[in-house]
N, C-alpha and C positions, 0 to 999 in steps of 0.2 A: 374235274380236278385241274385239268390243264388251263381251262378258262379262268378258274379262281386263282391259280398260281400266276398266270400272266397278268391278271388284274393287280395282284399284290406287288409284283415286280414293277409294273407301270406306276403304281402309287408311290413306291419307294423311290423310283427314279425322279418322279415329279417333286417329291419332298427334297431330295438332294439338289435338284436344279434350283429350287426356290432358296434353299440354304446357301448355295454358291452365289446366287445373285445378291443376297443380303450381305454376305461377306465382301463381295466385290464392291458393292455400294459403300460399305463402311470404309474400305481401304481407299476408295476414291475421295471420300470426304476427308479422310486423314491426310492424303496428299495435298488437297487444296488448302487445308489449314496450315500444313508445314510450309507450303509455298508463300502463303500470306505472311506467316511469321518471319520467314527469311527476308521477304521484301521489307518488312518493318525494321528488322535489324540492320539491313543495308542502309535504309533511310536514316536511322539513328547514327550509324557510323559516319555518313557524309555530313550530317549536321554537327557532329562532334569535331570532325576535321575542319569544318568551316569556322567553328568557334575558336579552335586552336590557331587558325590562320589569322583571325581577327585579333587574338591576344598577342600574337607575334608582331602584327602590324602596330598595335598600341605600344608594345615595348620598343620597337624601332622608332616610333614617333617620339616616345619619351627620351630616348637616347639623342635623337636629333635636337629635341628641345633643350636638353642639357648642354649639347655642343654650342647651340646658339647663345645660351646663357654664359658659357665660358668665354665665347668670342666677345660678347657684349661687355663682360667684366674686364677682359683684356683691353678692349677699346677704351673703356672708361679710365682704366689705370693709365693708359698711354696719354689720354687727354688730360688727366690730372697731372701727370708728370710734365707735359708741355706747359700746362697752366702754371705750375710751380716755377718752371724755368723762367717763364715770362714775368712772374711776380718777383723773382729774384733779380732779374734784369731791371725791372722798374724800381725795385727797392735800392739797387746800386745807384741808379740814376737819381733818385730822389734823396738818397743818403739820409734816410730817416729810419733809424733803428726801431723806434717805437711803432711806426706805421707798419714796418716789416713784420714785427712780432704780432701785432693785432691781426694783420691780414693772414698770417700763417695760422694763428689760432682759429680764426673764422673758417679757413679752408679745411683745417683738420676736423673741426666740428661737423662741417658739412659732409666730408668724406665718411666720417664715422656714422653719421645718421643715415647716409645712403647705403653704406655697407650693412648697417643694422637692419634697415628696411628690406634690403635685398636678401639678407640672410633669413629674415622672418618669412618673406614671401617664398623663398626656396624651401624652407622647412615645411610650410603649409602645403606647398605643391607636392613635396615628397610624401607627407603624411596622407594626403588625398589619394595619391597614386598607390601607396601601400594598402590603403583601405579598399580601393577598388580591386587591387590584385588579390587581396585576401578574400573579398566577397566572391570574385570569380572562381578562385580555387575552391572555396567552400561549395559553390554551385556545381563545379565539376565533380567534387567528391560526392555530393548528394546524388548527382546523376549516375555516377559509377555505382554507388550503393543500390540505387533503384534498378540499374541494369543487372547487377548481380542477383537481386531479389527476383527480377523477371526471369532470369536464366534458371534460378532454382525452381520457380513455379513451373516453367516450361519442362524442366527435367522431371519434376514430380508428375506433371500431366502426361508426359511421354510414358513414364512407368505405369501410370493408371491405364492408358490406352493399351499398353502391352498386356497388362493383366486382363483387361476386358477381352482382348483378342484370344488370349489363352483360355479364358473361361468360355468364350463362344465356341472355340474349337473343341473343348472338352464336352460342352453341351451337345455339339453336333455329333461327336463320337458316341456319347451316351444315347442320343436319339437314334442314331444308326444301329447301335447295338440292340436297342429296344425294338426297333422295327424288324431287325433280323430275327430276334427272339420271338416276336409276335408271329412273324411269318413261319418260323419253324414250328411253333405251337399249332398254328392253323393247319400247316401241312400234316402234322401228327394227328390232329383231330380228324382231318379229312381221310387220312389213311385208316384211322380207327373206325370211322363211319363206313368206309368202303369195306373193311374187313367184316364188320357186323352185318352189312347188307349182303355180302357174299355168303356169310354163314347162314343168314336167314334164307 
């Protein structure tokens, strides 16, 4: 009876040890997956920061470009004013009213054409910049949506792992209870056999 009891206890301890090893291995795999997921999220965060920095650089470049445009327009306006003054002095010297009128009309037409061309070019550049900015914003919104979906999936996966762990613990408890019950029954059977042998 003692030998049989010791064998049952050893068998129970071996089963518990194997169960503990399986739980420990499952926990280790879970930790490795969480570490890999955290590294991936960190990489995504740095990539997003890099894209934001590039967008800010593009915006600053666009502002510098607009400042250069303004300076060029001011320079052209100053050159036009100087040219007009020279024309006026020439017209006074020549004392030709008709020539003065013709030159002035030509100059005004050229200025209008240049301003119209410059305005069209600036409008095209502005529309192109707005298009690129909208495309980038849409890309960022799409990435944000994908990130939220990934987080939802990760949360659902974590809940699934938690349920698996709980089920594994419950199975372990049920197995342990079954082993204890089986040992109790075996001990009872051994006692009954011993009693019958004693009676015989």
